[in-house]
C-alpha positions in Angstrom: 34.5 -34.8 68.5 36.8 -34.8 71.6 35.2 -35.6 75.0 36.2 -32.2 76.5 34.5 -30.3 73.7 31.4 -32.4 74.0 31.3 -31.9 77.8 31.6 -28.1 77.3 28.7 -28.1 74.8 26.5 -30.1 77.2 27.2 -27.8 80.0 26.5 -24.8 77.9 23.2 -26.4 76.7 22.2 -27.2 80.3 22.9 -23.5 81.4 20.8 -22.2 78.5 17.9 -24.7 79.3 18.0 -23.4 83.0 17.9 -19.8 82.0 15.1 -20.4 79.5 13.2 -22.3 82.2 13.6 -19.6 84.8 12.5 -17.0 82.3 9.4 -18.9 81.3 8.5 -19.6 85.0 8.9 -15.9 85.9 6.8 -14.9 82.9 4.1 -17.4 83.9 4.1 -16.2 87.5 3.8 -12.6 86.3 0.8 -13.4 84.2 -0.9 -15.5 86.9 -0.3 -12.8 89.6 -1.6 -10.2 87.3 -4.8 -12.1 86.6 -5.3 -12.9 90.3 -4.9 -9.2 91.2 -7.4 -8.1 88.5 -10.0 -10.6 89.8 -9.6 -9.4 93.4 -9.7 -5.8 92.4 -12.8 -6.3 90.4 -14.5 -8.1 93.3 -13.6 -5.4 95.8 -14.7 -2.7 93.5 -18.0 -4.2 92.8 -18.6 -4.7 96.6 -17.6 -1.2 97.4 -19.9 0.1 94.8 -22.9 -2.0 96.1 -22.0 -1.8 99.9 -19.7 1.0 100.6 -19.9 0.4 104.3 -18.3 -3.1 104.3 -15.2 -2.1 102.2 -13.0 -2.0 105.4 -14.5 -5.3 106.6 -13.7 -6.8 103.2 -10.1 -5.8 103.1 -9.7 -6.9 106.8 -11.0 -10.4 105.7 -8.7 -10.5 102.6 -5.7 -9.9 105.0 -6.8 -12.3 107.7 -8.4 -15.0 105.6 -8.7 -18.5 107.1 -8.8 -22.0 105.5 -12.5 -22.3 106.4 -13.3 -19.2 104.4 -12.2 -21.0 101.2 -14.7 -23.7 101.7 -17.6 -21.4 102.3 -16.5 -19.1 99.4 -16.1 -22.1 97.0 -19.7 -23.3 97.8 -21.1 -19.8 97.0 -19.1 -19.6 93.7 -20.3 -23.0 92.7 -23.8 -22.1 93.6 -23.6 -19.4 91.0 -21.9 -21.7 88.3 -18.4 -20.5 88.8 -15.6 -23.1 88.5 -11.8 -23.1 88.3 -12.0 -23.5 84.6 -13.8 -20.1 84.4 -10.8 -18.4 85.6 -8.2 -20.6 84.0 -9.6 -19.9 80.4 -9.0 -16.2 81.0 -5.2 -16.8 81.3 -4.9 -19.8 78.9 -3.8 -17.7 75.9 -1.1 -15.7 77.7 0.2 -18.9 79.4 0.3 -20.8 76.0 2.1 -17.9 74.4 4.8 -18.0 77.2 5.0 -21.7 76.7 5.4 -21.4 72.9 8.2 -18.7 73.4 9.9 -21.0 75.8 9.9 -23.9 73.5 11.1 -21.9 70.5 13.9 -20.4 72.6 14.9 -23.9 73.9 14.8 -25.3 70.3 16.8 -22.4 68.9 19.4 -22.8 71.7 19.7 -26.5 70.8 19.6 -26.1 67.1 22.1 -23.4 66.6 25.1 -25.4 67.8 23.8 -28.4 66.0 23.5 -26.6 62.7 27.0 -25.0 63.2 28.5 -28.4 63.9 26.8 -30.0 61.0 28.0 -27.1 58.8 31.5 -27.6 60.0 31.2 -31.3 59.4 30.0 -30.8 55.8 32.8 -28.5 54.9 35.3 -30.8 56.6 34.1 -33.9 54.8 34.0 -31.8 51.6 37.5 -30.9 52.0 38.6 -34.4 52.7 36.6 -35.6 49.7 38.0 -33.1 47.5 41.5 -34.2 48.5 40.8 -37.7 47.6 39.3 -36.7 44.2 42.6 -34.6 43.5 44.6 -37.6 44.4 42.6 -39.9 42.1 43.4 -37.3 39.3 47.1 -37.6 40.0 47.2 -34.3 41.8 48.4 -34.2 45.5 47.4 -30.9 47.2 48.3 -30.1 50.8 45.8 -30.7 53.5 45.0 -28.0 56.0 45.8 -29.9 59.2 43.5 -29.1 62.2 42.6 -30.6 65.5 39.0 -31.8 65.4 36.9 -35.0 65.3 38.3 -35.8 61.7 42.0 -35.3 62.8 42.6 -39.1 62.9 40.8 -39.7 59.7 42.7 -37.0 58.0 46.1 -38.4 59.3 45.1 -41.9 57.9 44.0 -40.4 54.6 47.2 -38.4 54.2 49.3 -41.4 54.9 47.4 -43.7 52.6 47.5 -41.2 49.8 51.2 -40.6 50.3 51.8 -44.3 50.1 49.6 -44.7 47.0 51.5 -41.8 45.4 54.8 -43.4 46.0 53.5 -46.7 44.7 52.1 -45.1 41.6 55.3 -43.3 40.9 57.3 -46.5 41.4 54.9 -48.4 39.1 55.4 -45.6 36.5 59.0 -45.8 36.8 59.0 -49.6 36.5 56.8 -49.6 33.5 59.0 -46.9 31.9 62.0 -49.0 32.6 60.3 -52.0 31.1 59.3 -50.1 28.1 62.9 -48.8 27.6 64.3 -52.3 28.0 61.8 -53.7 25.5 62.6 -50.9 23.1 66.4 -51.8 23.4 65.7 -55.5 23.0 63.4 -54.6 20.0 66.1 -52.5 18.3 68.7 -55.1 19.0 66.5 -57.8 17.5 65.5 -55.7 14.5 69.0 -55.4 13.3 69.6 -59.1 12.7 66.0 -59.5 11.4 66.6 -56.7 8.9 69.9 -58.4 7.9 68.2 -61.7 7.4 65.4 -60.2 5.5 67.8 -58.5 3.1 69.8 -61.6 2.6 66.6 -63.5 1.8 65.7 -60.8 -0.8 69.2 -61.3 -2.4 68.7 -65.0 -2.4 65.4 -64.9 -4.2 66.8 -64.5 -7.7 69.1 -67.5 -7.3 66.8 -69.9 -5.6 64.4 -72.3 -7.6 62.0 -75.0 -6.9 61.8 -76.3 -3.3 64.5 -73.8 -2.2 62.3 -70.9 -3.2 59.4 -72.3 -1.3 61.4 -72.4 1.9 62.9 -69.1 1.2 59.4 -67.6 0.8 58.4 -69.2 4.1 61.4 -67.8 5.9 60.7 -64.3 4.6 57.1 -64.5 5.9 58.3 -65.7 9.2 60.8 -62.9 9.4 58.0 -60.4 8.6 55.8 -61.9 11.3 58.6 -61.7 13.8 59.1 -58.1 13.0 55.5 -57.3 13.3 55.3 -59.0 16.6 58.3 -57.0 17.9 56.5 -53.8 16.8 53.3 -54.8 18.6 55.1 -55.7 21.8 57.0 -52.4 21.7 53.8 -50.5 21.2 52.0 -52.3 24.1 54.9 -51.6 26.5 54.8 -47.9 25.5 51.1 -47.8 26.1 51.5 -49.4 29.5 54.2 -47.0 30.5 52.1 -44.0 29.3 55.0 -43.1 27.0 52.8 -43.0 23.9 51.3 -39.6 23.3 48.1 -39.4 21.5 47.0 -36.5 19.3 43.8 -34.8 20.0 42.6 -33.5 16.7 39.5 -33.8 14.4 39.6 -37.4 12.8 37.5 -37.9 9.8 36.0 -41.3 10.2 35.9 -42.2 6.4 39.6 -41.2 6.0 40.6 -43.1 9.0 38.7 -46.3 7.9 40.3 -46.0 4.4 43.8 -45.7 5.9 43.1 -48.8 8.1 41.8 -50.9 5.2 44.5 -50.1 2.7 47.2 -52.6 4.1 44.7 -55.5 3.8 43.7 -54.9 0.2 45.7 -57.9 -1.1 44.4 -60.2 1.7 40.9 -59.3 0.7 41.7 -59.9 -2.9 43.3 -63.2 -2.3 40.3 -64.5 -0.4 37.8 -62.8 -2.8 36.2 -61.1 0.2 34.2 -57.9 -0.1 34.7 -54.9 2.1 31.5 -52.8 2.4 32.4 -49.2 3.3 30.1 -46.6 4.8 29.3 -43.7 2.4 31.8 -40.9 2.4 30.8 -38.2 5.1 32.2 -35.5 7.1 31.5 -37.4 10.5 34.4 -36.9 12.9 35.6 -37.4 16.4 38.6 -35.9 18.4 41.4 -38.4 18.5 44.7 -39.6 16.9 44.4 -40.5 13.2 47.4 -42.8 12.9 46.8 -44.9 16.1 43.0 -45.2 15.6 43.7 -46.5 12.1 46.2 -49.0 13.6 43.5 -50.1 16.0 40.9 -50.7 13.2 43.4 -52.3 11.0 43.8 -55.1 13.7 40.1 -55.5 13.9 39.8 -55.7 10.1 42.6 -58.3 10.0 40.7 -60.4 12.6 37.6 -60.3 10.5 39.5 -61.3 7.4 41.0 -64.3 9.1 37.6 -65.6 10.2 35.6 -64.8 7.1 35.3 -67.5 4.5 36.2 -67.0 0.8 33.6 -64.9 -1.1 32.6 -63.5 2.3 31.6 -60.0 3.3 33.0 -57.6 5.8 30.8 -54.5 6.4 31.5 -51.2 8.3 28.8 -48.9 9.5 28.7 -45.6 11.4 26.2 -43.8 13.4 26.1 -40.9 15.8 23.7 -39.4 18.5 24.1 -36.7 21.1 25.8 -39.2 23.5 28.4 -41.0 21.3 29.6 -41.8 17.8 29.6 -45.5 17.0 31.6 -47.5 14.4 30.7 -51.2 13.9 32.6 -53.8 11.9 30.6 -57.1 11.0 31.8 -60.2 9.1 30.0 -63.1 7.6 32.0 -65.8 9.4 31.0 -68.2 12.1 31.2 -65.6 14.8 32.7 -66.0 18.4 32.4 -69.0 20.6 30.2 -67.8 23.4 32.7 -69.3 26.0 35.4 -67.3 24.5 33.8 -63.8 24.2 34.9 -62.6 27.7 38.5 -63.4 26.7 38.9 -62.1 23.1 40.7 -58.8 24.1 43.1 -60.5 26.6 46.8 -60.5 25.7 48.2 -63.6 24.1 44.7 -65.3 24.2 44.2 -67.6 21.2 40.7 -69.1 20.6 40.1 -72.5 19.2 39.5 -71.2 15.7 42.4 -68.7 15.8 45.0 -68.9 12.9 48.1 -70.8 13.7 50.2 -67.6 13.0 48.1 -65.5 15.5 49.8 -64.8 18.8 46.9 -62.9 20.4 48.2 -59.4 20.4 46.1 -57.5 17.8 42.8 -57.3 19.6 44.4 -56.4 22.9 46.4 -53.7 21.2 43.2 -52.3 19.5 41.4 -52.3 22.8 44.1 -50.4 24.6 44.5 -47.7 21.9 40.7 -47.0 21.8 40.4 -46.9 25.6 43.4 -44.6 26.0 41.3 -42.2 23.8 38.2 -42.4 25.9 36.4 -44.9 23.8 34.9 -48.4 24.4 35.0 -51.5 22.3 32.7 -54.5 22.5 32.9 -57.9 20.8 29.6 -59.8 20.2 27.9 -62.1 17.8 25.6 -60.5 15.3 21.9 -61.9 15.6 22.1 -62.8 11.9 25.3 -64.6 12.3 29.1 -63.6 12.2 31.2 -61.5 14.5 30.7 -57.9 15.3 32.9 -55.2 16.8 31.3 -52.1 18.2 33.4 -49.1 19.0 32.1 -45.9 20.6 33.6 -42.6 21.2 31.6 -40.6 23.7 30.7 -36.9 23.4 31.9 -36.1 26.9 35.3 -37.2 25.7 35.4 -34.4 23.1 33.5 -36.3 20.4 32.1 -33.8 17.9 30.0 -34.2 14.8 30.0 -33.3 12.1 33.3 -31.6 11.4 34.7 -30.2 8.3 38.0 -30.3 6.6 38.7 -26.8 7.7 38.7 -27.7 11.3 36.4 -28.6 14.2 
């Protein structure tokens, strides 16, 4: 609030207080004078009724009363048990009423400007808060500029939001440029990788013995390199916000079946058992393909850390708040010191496979969170690792859904 405006309000309040004080004083004087007049009239009337002859003397004494008359009159009144309180009680109620009215008027005069000022502040702060909320959502409405106590704050907010908007736009452009560059690099690298894979395939029939072993290793490394390029390209697209996710009913059983299909040979080679949840119509709103990709990486991680003849189990549950999908294995579980880092990019734990580059779990986490879900890694109380994925109802999770639609 500006100093001039505050000074004007203080002057106005002082004028109102003076006016109310004068009105209360005049009212009190009117009540007191009326009561005094009635007492004198009552006294003269009673005297005139009992001693009509002394009426003129009594009025003359009233007009020419001396100070000594008060002392003698006071002695007579007290002799007959009259005190000042006797007459004060008669005017107590009217005086109290005037005092209450004066207090209410003064309080109202002070409260009305305060309430109006508080209301204006509330509306102003609500406007500024709404502006910040819109800015956080990526929308930048125009502020209604006005001169008041919030003008400086408004200017600073506008400057800050404008700078943040510019920084955000620059960051998006930079991430998009990085994604485009990585896509170009990936495509450039895929061409020779595809050529080498084709040549390795052609050499398969003509190589025997040790040469065939080396050729098989070469093919596996080429496949690993191609997979790594695909993962890096996907991560860069996710970072740049260039990857569009579908929002449609995803049947959890169908999604998990699609995620588990590529690791069938891996499970068979290690004699591992995958325990699936019962087929159901439980669904959530999301993207079938990318969610299956995320769960494929989780299942691969479990396969790599589950011993032969081990078990990987998947369970589903739902409640009014969220739908949860849990993947558990019978391996050694996570090292407690490594748990906070398992979803970091390029992080490799002490028990990680030598071919692991630390992208799969980070990619899964990003895909799930981009769809409004959460993922948590922990150790199962009975042993083994456990991934818990939740899709929340306030993010359009629905259950159950049917093949005909949501």
